[in-house]
C-alpha positions, -999 to +999 in steps of 0.1 A: +609-091-640+600-112-609+590-095-575+598-107-543+578-108-512+585-078-488+567-094-459+582-128-452+591-129-415+573-118-384+599-090-380+592-076-414+555-072-407+542-039-391+522-039-360+490-029-377+484-051-409+463-045-441+449-073-463+479-067-487+504-076-458+486-108-448+482-118-485+520-114-491+530-131-458+505-161-464+511-162-501+474-160-509+454-134-527+439-102-511+406-115-523+410-146-500+420-124-472+388-104-474+368-136-477+385-146-442+377-111-429+339-120-438+339-152-415+333-152-380+364-157-358+350-189-344+347-202-378+383-195-389+379-159-399+407-136-392+401-109-363+401-074-376+388-039-371+376-014-394+388+022-401+361+035-423+359+011-452+395-001-445+402-033-426+432-037-402+446-066-382+468-064-351+499-082-357+494-100-323+459-110-331+471-125-366+498-144-347+472-158-324+449-168-354+476-186-370+485-206-336+447-214-333+446-229-369+477-249-363+461-262-330+428-272-347+448-288-375+467-308-353+437-320-334+419-330-366+448-351-378 
């Protein structure tokens, strides 16, 4: 049985995201998301905050992060 992604549009994402939300939205593994949490934002890392040991990302910060990556990609082409 094939499962479909629950989070496929901006509107489907909650205001505060988990690594699972981001992984489903981007089509990457949760492990990769956690690797991106480890990077500094200036070096392509996802901006986040911690609640205990859990990592969370504001939807607006995630959207800005994607825009920055796209702009950086366009400059390097």
